[in-house]
C-alpha positions as YAML, in Angstrom:
chain: A
units: angstrom
residues:
- id: 1
  name: MET
  ca: [0.00, 0.00, 0.00]
- id: 2
  name: THR
  ca: [3.00, 2.30, 0.26]
- id: 3
  name: SER
  ca: [6.28, 3.28, -1.29]
- id: 4
  name: LYS
  ca: [8.83, 5.75, 0.00]
- id: 5
  name: ASN
  ca: [7.02, 8.87, -1.23]
- id: 6
  name: PHE
  ca: [3.73, 7.53, -2.57]
- id: 7
  name: ARG
  ca: [0.98, 6.05, -0.40]
- id: 8
  name: LEU
  ca: [-2.29, 4.40, -1.47]
- id: 9
  name: ASP
  ca: [-3.83, 4.51, 2.00]
- id: 10
  name: ASP
  ca: [-4.51, 8.25, 1.54]
- id: 11
  name: PHE
  ca: [-6.76, 7.37, -1.40]
- id: 12
  name: LEU
  ca: [-8.61, 4.68, 0.58]
- id: 13
  name: ALA
  ca: [-9.11, 6.97, 3.57]
- id: 14
  name: GLY
  ca: [-10.37, 9.73, 1.24]
- id: 15
  name: TRP
  ca: [-12.89, 7.29, -0.25]
- id: 16
  name: ILE
  ca: [-14.30, 6.46, 3.19]
- id: 17
  name: GLY
  ca: [-14.42, 10.11, 4.24]
- id: 18
  name: GLY
  ca: [-16.09, 11.08, 0.97]
- id: 19
  name: ALA
  ca: [-18.89, 8.53, 1.34]
- id: 20
  name: SER
  ca: [-19.60, 9.72, 4.88]
- id: 21
  name: SER
  ca: [-19.68, 13.39, 3.90]
- id: 22
  name: VAL
  ca: [-22.10, 12.84, 1.00]
- id: 23
  name: VAL
  ca: [-24.73, 11.25, 3.24]
- id: 24
  name: VAL
  ca: [-24.38, 14.07, 5.78]
- id: 25
  name: GLY
  ca: [-24.32, 16.97, 3.32]
- id: 26
  name: HIS
  ca: [-26.55, 16.08, 0.37]
- id: 27
  name: PRO
  ca: [-29.87, 17.42, 1.76]
- id: 28
  name: LEU
  ca: [-28.43, 20.92, 2.23]
- id: 29
  name: ASP
  ca: [-26.59, 20.62, -1.09]
- id: 30
  name: THR
  ca: [-29.99, 20.20, -2.78]
- id: 31
  name: VAL
  ca: [-31.25, 23.32, -0.96]
- id: 32
  name: LYS
  ca: [-28.13, 25.26, -2.04]
- id: 33
  name: THR
  ca: [-28.56, 24.29, -5.70]
- id: 34
  name: ARG
  ca: [-32.26, 25.23, -5.73]
- id: 35
  name: LEU
  ca: [-31.48, 28.63, -4.16]
- id: 36
  name: GLN
  ca: [-28.66, 29.42, -6.58]
- id: 37
  name: ALA
  ca: [-30.08, 28.17, -9.88]
- id: 38
  name: GLY
  ca: [-33.82, 27.81, -9.31]
- id: 39
  name: LYS
  ca: [-36.75, 30.18, -9.05]
- id: 40
  name: GLY
  ca: [-39.42, 30.89, -6.46]
- id: 41
  name: ASN
  ca: [-37.36, 30.40, -3.28]
- id: 42
  name: GLN
  ca: [-37.04, 33.50, -1.09]
- id: 43
  name: ASN
  ca: [-34.52, 32.14, 1.42]
- id: 44
  name: MET
  ca: [-33.12, 28.94, 2.89]
- id: 45
  name: LEU
  ca: [-36.12, 28.19, 5.16]
- id: 46
  name: HIS
  ca: [-38.61, 28.91, 2.38]
- id: 47
  name: CYS
  ca: [-36.69, 26.60, 0.05]
- id: 48
  name: ILE
  ca: [-36.60, 23.79, 2.64]
- id: 49
  name: LEU
  ca: [-40.36, 24.08, 3.22]
- id: 50
  name: ASN
  ca: [-41.04, 24.14, -0.55]
- id: 51
  name: ILE
  ca: [-39.04, 20.97, -1.12]
- id: 52
  name: TYR
  ca: [-40.70, 19.19, 1.81]
- id: 53
  name: ARG
  ca: [-44.25, 20.19, 0.80]
- id: 54
  name: LYS
  ca: [-43.87, 19.29, -2.86]
- id: 55
  name: GLU
  ca: [-41.49, 16.32, -2.70]
- id: 56
  name: THR
  ca: [-41.50, 15.10, 0.95]
- id: 57
  name: VAL
  ca: [-38.25, 14.16, 2.71]
- id: 58
  name: MET
  ca: [-37.08, 12.21, -0.35]
- id: 59
  name: GLY
  ca: [-36.79, 15.48, -2.28]
- id: 60
  name: PHE
  ca: [-33.75, 16.41, -0.21]
- id: 61
  name: PHE
  ca: [-31.97, 13.24, -1.35]
- id: 62
  name: LYS
  ca: [-32.78, 13.67, -5.05]
- id: 63
  name: GLY
  ca: [-29.80, 12.78, -7.19]
- id: 64
  name: MET
  ca: [-27.78, 11.36, -4.26]
- id: 65
  name: SER
  ca: [-27.01, 7.96, -5.78]
- id: 66
  name: PHE
  ca: [-24.66, 9.46, -8.36]
- id: 67
  name: PRO
  ca: [-22.69, 11.64, -5.88]
- id: 68
  name: LEU
  ca: [-22.49, 8.71, -3.47]
- id: 69
  name: ALA
  ca: [-20.89, 6.60, -6.18]
- id: 70
  name: SER
  ca: [-18.80, 9.35, -7.76]
- id: 71
  name: ILE
  ca: [-17.91, 11.85, -5.03]
- id: 72
  name: THR
  ca: [-16.44, 9.04, -2.97]
- id: 73
  name: VAL
  ca: [-14.02, 8.44, -5.85]
- id: 74
  name: TYR
  ca: [-13.56, 12.21, -6.27]
- id: 75
  name: ASN
  ca: [-12.65, 12.72, -2.60]
- id: 76
  name: SER
  ca: [-10.40, 9.69, -2.73]
- id: 77
  name: VAL
  ca: [-8.46, 11.28, -5.60]
- id: 78
  name: VAL
  ca: [-8.44, 14.76, -4.00]
- id: 79
  name: PHE
  ca: [-7.12, 13.64, -0.60]
- id: 80
  name: GLY
  ca: [-4.73, 11.09, -2.12]
- id: 81
  name: PHE
  ca: [-3.38, 13.65, -4.58]
- id: 82
  name: PHE
  ca: [-3.02, 16.38, -1.92]
- id: 83
  name: SER
  ca: [-1.19, 14.17, 0.59]
- id: 84
  name: ASN
  ca: [1.15, 12.67, -1.98]
- id: 85
  name: THR
  ca: [1.84, 16.11, -3.50]
- id: 86
  name: GLN
  ca: [2.84, 17.34, -0.03]
- id: 87
  name: ARG
  ca: [5.31, 14.49, 0.28]
- id: 88
  name: LEU
  ca: [6.74, 15.13, -3.20]
- id: 89
  name: ILE
  ca: [7.21, 18.83, -2.42]
- id: 90
  name: SER
  ca: [8.91, 17.98, 0.89]
- id: 91
  name: LYS
  ca: [11.15, 15.44, -0.87]
- id: 92
  name: TYR
  ca: [12.10, 17.99, -3.54]
- id: 93
  name: ARG
  ca: [12.65, 20.94, -1.15]
- id: 94
  name: TYR
  ca: [14.01, 19.26, 1.97]
- id: 95
  name: GLY
  ca: [15.25, 15.88, 0.76]
- id: 96
  name: ASP
  ca: [12.77, 14.04, 3.01]
- id: 97
  name: GLY
  ca: [9.12, 13.33, 2.14]
- id: 98
  name: ARG
  ca: [8.24, 13.25, 5.86]
- id: 99
  name: HIS
  ca: [9.49, 16.78, 6.51]
- id: 100
  name: PRO
  ca: [6.67, 19.10, 7.71]
- id: 101
  name: CYS
  ca: [5.36, 21.37, 4.97]
- id: 102
  name: SER
  ca: [5.62, 25.15, 5.22]
- id: 103
  name: MET
  ca: [2.61, 27.41, 4.56]
- id: 104
  name: LEU
  ca: [3.89, 27.99, 1.01]
- id: 105
  name: ASP
  ca: [4.18, 24.23, 0.45]
- id: 106
  name: LEU
  ca: [0.59, 23.72, 1.67]
- id: 107
  name: THR
  ca: [-0.65, 26.52, -0.59]
- id: 108
  name: VAL
  ca: [1.02, 25.06, -3.68]
- id: 109
  name: ALA
  ca: [-0.19, 21.51, -2.91]
- id: 110
  name: SER
  ca: [-3.77, 22.63, -2.23]
- id: 111
  name: MET
  ca: [-4.03, 24.85, -5.34]
- id: 112
  name: LEU
  ca: [-2.64, 22.08, -7.56]
- id: 113
  name: THR
  ca: [-5.22, 19.77, -5.99]
- id: 114
  name: GLY
  ca: [-7.99, 22.25, -6.82]
- id: 115
  name: LEU
  ca: [-6.85, 22.48, -10.45]
- id: 116
  name: MET
  ca: [-6.61, 18.70, -10.80]
- id: 117
  name: SER
  ca: [-10.02, 18.17, -9.18]
- id: 118
  name: VAL
  ca: [-11.92, 20.02, -11.92]
- id: 119
  name: GLY
  ca: [-11.18, 17.30, -14.49]
- id: 120
  name: LEU
  ca: [-13.04, 14.75, -12.40]
- id: 121
  name: GLY
  ca: [-15.40, 17.00, -10.46]
- id: 122
  name: ALA
  ca: [-16.97, 19.07, -13.26]
- id: 123
  name: PRO
  ca: [-18.96, 16.19, -14.85]
- id: 124
  name: VAL
  ca: [-19.96, 14.91, -11.39]
- id: 125
  name: ASP
  ca: [-21.26, 18.33, -10.32]
- id: 126
  name: LEU
  ca: [-23.07, 18.91, -13.62]
- id: 127
  name: VAL
  ca: [-25.00, 15.62, -13.47]
- id: 128
  name: LYS
  ca: [-25.84, 16.16, -9.79]
- id: 129
  name: ILE
  ca: [-27.18, 19.66, -10.47]
- id: 130
  name: ARG
  ca: [-29.20, 18.63, -13.53]
- id: 131
  name: LEU
  ca: [-30.87, 15.88, -11.46]
- id: 132
  name: GLN
  ca: [-31.46, 18.20, -8.50]
- id: 133
  name: MET
  ca: [-33.08, 20.86, -10.70]
- id: 134
  name: GLN
  ca: [-35.64, 18.60, -12.40]
- id: 135
  name: THR
  ca: [-38.64, 19.72, -10.35]
- id: 136
  name: GLN
  ca: [-37.89, 23.43, -10.75]
- id: 137
  name: PRO
  ca: [-40.09, 25.64, -12.98]
- id: 138
  name: VAL
  ca: [-38.95, 25.67, -16.61]
- id: 139
  name: LEU
  ca: [-38.15, 29.26, -17.57]
- id: 140
  name: ALA
  ca: [-40.01, 30.66, -20.56]
- id: 141
  name: GLU
  ca: [-36.85, 32.26, -21.96]
- id: 142
  name: ASN
  ca: [-35.27, 28.80, -22.06]
- id: 143
  name: LEU
  ca: [-38.15, 27.08, -23.83]
- id: 144
  name: GLN
  ca: [-39.48, 29.97, -25.96]
- id: 145
  name: LEU
  ca: [-43.07, 29.11, -25.11]
- id: 146
  name: ALA
  ca: [-46.07, 31.43, -25.44]
- id: 147
  name: GLY
  ca: [-49.61, 31.05, -24.19]
- id: 148
  name: ASN
  ca: [-52.59, 31.66, -26.45]
- id: 149
  name: VAL
  ca: [-55.86, 33.08, -25.20]
- id: 150
  name: PRO
  ca: [-59.13, 32.51, -27.13]
- id: 151
  name: ASN
  ca: [-58.95, 35.80, -29.04]
- id: 152
  name: GLY
  ca: [-55.56, 34.82, -30.44]
- id: 153
  name: THR
  ca: [-53.49, 37.27, -28.40]
- id: 154
  name: ASN
  ca: [-50.10, 35.85, -27.49]
- id: 155
  name: ILE
  ca: [-49.20, 36.16, -23.82]
- id: 156
  name: PRO
  ca: [-45.61, 35.20, -22.95]
- id: 157
  name: LEU
  ca: [-45.41, 32.75, -20.11]
- id: 158
  name: ARG
  ca: [-42.95, 33.68, -17.35]
- id: 159
  name: SER
  ca: [-42.49, 30.08, -16.31]
- id: 160
  name: VAL
  ca: [-44.03, 26.69, -16.78]
- id: 161
  name: ASP
  ca: [-44.02, 24.32, -13.83]
- id: 162
  name: ILE
  ca: [-44.01, 20.74, -15.05]
- id: 163
  name: PRO
  ca: [-43.44, 18.76, -11.86]
- id: 164
  name: ASN
  ca: [-44.29, 15.36, -13.30]
- id: 165
  name: GLN
  ca: [-42.00, 15.56, -16.32]
- id: 166
  name: ARG
  ca: [-38.44, 14.38, -16.09]
- id: 167
  name: LEU
  ca: [-35.74, 15.13, -18.62]
- id: 168
  name: TYR
  ca: [-33.53, 12.47, -17.08]
- id: 169
  name: ARG
  ca: [-34.50, 9.06, -15.70]
- id: 170
  name: GLY
  ca: [-31.30, 8.83, -13.66]
- id: 171
  name: PRO
  ca: [-27.57, 9.62, -13.70]
- id: 172
  name: ILE
  ca: [-26.67, 7.23, -16.53]
- id: 173
  name: HIS
  ca: [-29.53, 8.54, -18.70]
- id: 174
  name: CYS
  ca: [-28.48, 12.10, -17.82]
- id: 175
  name: ILE
  ca: [-24.87, 11.47, -18.93]
- id: 176
  name: SER
  ca: [-25.94, 9.77, -22.19]
- id: 177
  name: THR
  ca: [-28.44, 12.56, -22.98]
- id: 178
  name: ILE
  ca: [-25.82, 15.27, -22.41]
- id: 179
  name: LEU
  ca: [-23.30, 13.41, -24.58]
- id: 180
  name: GLN
  ca: [-25.87, 13.01, -27.37]
- id: 181
  name: THR
  ca: [-27.13, 16.61, -27.30]
- id: 182
  name: GLU
  ca: [-24.06, 18.57, -26.23]
- id: 183
  name: GLY
  ca: [-21.07, 16.29, -26.78]
- id: 184
  name: ILE
  ca: [-18.21, 15.66, -24.37]
- id: 185
  name: GLN
  ca: [-17.81, 19.42, -23.83]
- id: 186
  name: GLY
  ca: [-21.33, 19.46, -22.40]
- id: 187
  name: LEU
  ca: [-20.13, 17.50, -19.39]
- id: 188
  name: TYR
  ca: [-17.57, 20.24, -18.70]
- id: 189
  name: ARG
  ca: [-19.97, 23.17, -18.91]
- id: 190
  name: GLY
  ca: [-19.12, 25.49, -16.03]
- id: 191
  name: ALA
  ca: [-15.60, 24.08, -15.66]
- id: 192
  name: GLY
  ca: [-14.10, 27.58, -15.96]
- id: 193
  name: ALA
  ca: [-16.17, 28.79, -13.01]
- id: 194
  name: MET
  ca: [-15.23, 25.61, -11.16]
- id: 195
  name: ILE
  ca: [-11.51, 26.43, -11.58]
- id: 196
  name: LEU
  ca: [-12.19, 29.91, -10.16]
- id: 197
  name: ARG
  ca: [-13.94, 28.23, -7.23]
- id: 198
  name: ASP
  ca: [-11.68, 25.27, -6.48]
- id: 199
  name: VAL
  ca: [-8.12, 26.55, -6.97]
- id: 200
  name: PRO
  ca: [-8.41, 29.18, -4.20]
- id: 201
  name: GLY
  ca: [-11.16, 27.14, -2.52]
- id: 202
  name: TYR
  ca: [-8.92, 24.18, -1.73]
- id: 203
  name: ALA
  ca: [-6.22, 26.52, -0.40]
- id: 204
  name: LEU
  ca: [-8.87, 27.91, 1.97]
- id: 205
  name: TYR
  ca: [-9.87, 24.33, 2.84]
- id: 206
  name: PHE
  ca: [-6.63, 22.51, 3.64]
- id: 207
  name: ILE
  ca: [-4.69, 25.47, 5.12]
- id: 208
  name: PRO
  ca: [-7.31, 26.47, 7.76]
- id: 209
  name: TYR
  ca: [-7.66, 22.79, 8.65]
- id: 210
  name: ALA
  ca: [-3.91, 22.50, 9.27]
- id: 211
  name: VAL
  ca: [-3.86, 25.79, 11.24]
- id: 212
  name: PHE
  ca: [-6.85, 24.88, 13.44]
- id: 213
  name: CYS
  ca: [-5.50, 21.38, 14.05]
- id: 214
  name: ASN
  ca: [-2.21, 22.86, 15.27]
- id: 215
  name: LEU
  ca: [-4.01, 25.35, 17.50]
- id: 216
  name: LEU
  ca: [-6.31, 22.69, 19.00]
- id: 217
  name: THR
  ca: [-3.57, 20.08, 19.58]
- id: 218
  name: PRO
  ca: [-1.75, 20.30, 22.94]
- id: 219
  name: SER
  ca: [2.00, 20.79, 22.65]
- id: 220
  name: ASN
  ca: [2.64, 17.50, 24.51]
- id: 221
  name: SER
  ca: [0.52, 15.49, 22.05]
- id: 222
  name: SER
  ca: [1.86, 13.99, 18.83]
- id: 223
  name: SER
  ca: [-1.52, 13.81, 17.07]
- id: 224
  name: PRO
  ca: [-4.78, 15.79, 17.32]
- id: 225
  name: HIS
  ca: [-7.75, 14.43, 19.29]
- id: 226
  name: PRO
  ca: [-10.75, 13.28, 17.18]
- id: 227
  name: CYS
  ca: [-12.79, 16.20, 18.59]
- id: 228
  name: SER
  ca: [-10.08, 18.61, 17.42]
- id: 229
  name: ILE
  ca: [-10.08, 17.00, 13.96]
- id: 230
  name: TRP
  ca: [-13.88, 17.29, 13.79]
- id: 231
  name: LEU
  ca: [-13.92, 20.96, 14.83]
- id: 232
  name: ALA
  ca: [-10.97, 21.95, 12.63]
- id: 233
  name: GLY
  ca: [-12.48, 20.17, 9.62]
- id: 234
  name: GLY
  ca: [-15.88, 21.80, 10.16]
- id: 235
  name: LEU
  ca: [-14.44, 25.31, 10.50]
- id: 236
  name: ALA
  ca: [-12.25, 24.80, 7.42]
- id: 237
  name: GLY
  ca: [-15.27, 23.63, 5.41]
- id: 238
  name: SER
  ca: [-17.39, 26.64, 6.40]
- id: 239
  name: ILE
  ca: [-14.58, 29.08, 5.57]
- id: 240
  name: SER
  ca: [-13.87, 27.44, 2.22]
- id: 241
  name: TRP
  ca: [-17.49, 27.22, 1.10]
- id: 242
  name: VAL
  ca: [-18.50, 30.74, 2.15]
- id: 243
  name: THR
  ca: [-15.56, 32.32, 0.32]
- id: 244
  name: ALA
  ca: [-16.24, 30.13, -2.74]
- id: 245
  name: THR
  ca: [-19.94, 31.07, -2.94]
- id: 246
  name: PRO
  ca: [-19.71, 33.73, -5.74]
- id: 247
  name: ALA
  ca: [-17.88, 31.34, -8.08]
- id: 248
  name: ASP
  ca: [-20.17, 28.51, -6.95]
- id: 249
  name: VAL
  ca: [-23.26, 30.54, -7.94]
- id: 250
  name: VAL
  ca: [-21.84, 31.10, -11.45]
- id: 251
  name: LYS
  ca: [-20.89, 27.42, -11.76]
- id: 252
  name: SER
  ca: [-24.33, 26.22, -10.63]
- id: 253
  name: ARG
  ca: [-26.13, 28.55, -13.04]
- id: 254
  name: MET
  ca: [-24.05, 27.49, -16.00]
- id: 255
  name: GLN
  ca: [-24.41, 23.80, -15.20]
- id: 256
  name: ALA
  ca: [-28.18, 24.08, -14.64]
- id: 257
  name: ASP
  ca: [-28.57, 26.00, -17.92]
- id: 258
  name: ALA
  ca: [-30.75, 23.69, -20.01]
- id: 259
  name: GLN
  ca: [-29.54, 22.68, -23.43]
- id: 260
  name: LEU
  ca: [-32.89, 23.58, -25.04]
- id: 261
  name: GLN
  ca: [-31.69, 27.18, -25.30]
- id: 262
  name: ARG
  ca: [-28.60, 28.56, -23.64]
- id: 263
  name: LYS
  ca: [-29.01, 31.63, -21.45]
- id: 264
  name: TYR
  ca: [-25.29, 32.04, -20.83]
- id: 265
  name: LYS
  ca: [-22.53, 32.06, -23.44]
- id: 266
  name: GLY
  ca: [-19.74, 31.66, -20.92]
- id: 267
  name: VAL
  ca: [-18.49, 32.49, -17.43]
- id: 268
  name: LEU
  ca: [-18.14, 36.25, -18.02]
- id: 269
  name: HIS
  ca: [-21.55, 36.47, -19.73]
- id: 270
  name: CYS
  ca: [-23.14, 34.61, -16.82]
- id: 271
  name: ILE
  ca: [-21.56, 37.00, -14.30]
- id: 272
  name: ILE
  ca: [-22.69, 40.09, -16.25]
- id: 273
  name: GLN
  ca: [-26.23, 38.83, -16.88]
- id: 274
  name: SER
  ca: [-26.70, 37.71, -13.29]
- id: 275
  name: TYR
  ca: [-25.49, 41.08, -12.02]
- id: 276
  name: LYS
  ca: [-27.70, 43.05, -14.43]
- id: 277
  name: THR
  ca: [-30.88, 41.14, -13.61]
- id: 278
  name: GLU
  ca: [-30.45, 40.41, -9.89]
- id: 279
  name: GLY
  ca: [-27.73, 42.69, -8.53]
- id: 280
  name: ALA
  ca: [-24.54, 41.92, -6.63]
- id: 281
  name: GLU
  ca: [-26.39, 40.05, -3.87]
- id: 282
  name: VAL
  ca: [-27.09, 37.18, -6.27]
- id: 283
  name: PHE
  ca: [-23.44, 36.10, -5.96]
- id: 284
  name: PHE
  ca: [-23.92, 35.47, -2.26]
- id: 285
  name: ARG
  ca: [-27.12, 33.50, -2.65]
- id: 286
  name: GLY
  ca: [-26.78, 30.26, -0.75]
- id: 287
  name: ALA
  ca: [-23.85, 31.52, 1.36]
- id: 288
  name: SER
  ca: [-25.69, 30.74, 4.60]
- id: 289
  name: VAL
  ca: [-26.52, 27.24, 3.34]
- id: 290
  name: ASN
  ca: [-22.88, 26.78, 2.32]
- id: 291
  name: ALA
  ca: [-21.67, 27.82, 5.77]
- id: 292
  name: ILE
  ca: [-24.13, 25.50, 7.57]
- id: 293
  name: ARG
  ca: [-23.69, 22.62, 5.14]
- id: 294
  name: GLY
  ca: [-19.91, 23.01, 4.92]
- id: 295
  name: PHE
  ca: [-19.39, 22.42, 8.62]
- id: 296
  name: PRO
  ca: [-20.88, 18.91, 9.09]
- id: 297
  name: MET
  ca: [-19.73, 17.74, 5.66]
- id: 298
  name: SER
  ca: [-16.12, 18.74, 6.14]
- id: 299
  name: ALA
  ca: [-16.06, 17.76, 9.82]
- id: 300
  name: THR
  ca: [-17.24, 14.27, 8.83]
- id: 301
  name: MET
  ca: [-14.87, 14.15, 5.84]
- id: 302
  name: PHE
  ca: [-11.72, 15.01, 7.81]
- id: 303
  name: LEU
  ca: [-12.64, 12.93, 10.87]
- id: 304
  name: MET
  ca: [-13.33, 9.77, 8.85]
- id: 305
  name: TYR
  ca: [-10.26, 10.40, 6.69]
- id: 306
  name: GLU
  ca: [-7.91, 10.77, 9.67]
- id: 307
  name: LEU
  ca: [-9.41, 7.83, 11.61]
- id: 308
  name: SER
  ca: [-9.26, 5.60, 8.53]
- id: 309
  name: LEU
  ca: [-5.67, 6.65, 7.93]
- id: 310
  name: GLN
  ca: [-4.74, 5.79, 11.53]
- id: 311
  name: PHE
  ca: [-6.42, 2.41, 11.12]
- id: 312
  name: PHE
  ca: [-4.65, 1.56, 7.85]
- id: 313
  name: ARG
  ca: [-1.26, 2.65, 9.14]
- id: 314
  name: GLY
  ca: [-1.73, 0.64, 12.30]
- id: 315
  name: LEU
  ca: [-2.21, -2.60, 10.36]
...
């Protein structure tokens, strides 16, 4: 499972942590997506009540099967890549892969991890968001529909709510439909916004975690207590997600943009159009959900990762 500078147990521990965090965080992830890319939700509580009334508790877990299968792999790659990159940097700079990383080393490793993650994470996020958005009203400007009254006067419809229709039967059908209608590039729609989110986002994820762990670990202890890991991971997750919210809004909107007629030509066009129609506050929509959701997800992720790592290395 190991070599001198490369370890597979980081990937396995990341897989276990990823599975745990998906189960904990998916309900609020659905709320976040509906707030950022949907219509008719005034705030987080209103959105939660809307989902519950229209779709029951199961509505919060819509589209979870795909993230559970894919995000576990994604987190496995992210944590495995980050840990092994740290060791490679230490080996290159200090001649020993076990040498503690400096803040600069952590920054470089985390930003490289964020860049790498987009290749795997963009299709995963896009499919998840398309499945989560299926019960949302279909915007008239997307479908170019018009209503006709008896006298023949055309009245543009603002939105058409079609709750019983489904574009996608499931994640596999969603992927095949996107490939057929949009090609392979369709799976990477919003990847530019995801780079803007994840490159700095992972730096603001791994660095606060390391800082808080150091602060919460007594000087006479060689490793942090599980409670310290849980708290440090949760705080790091909240910080990372709140600061990433503007880019996350743009990413969600581009990925939810139906292929029937594109509203956004690209990242910059999405930013400009969103600002023109909804003001600067639109870029912070879902920030409260991100802060609340980020804590338990990341706390669970880091705790299960570290405990799994201790278990594997104790074998």
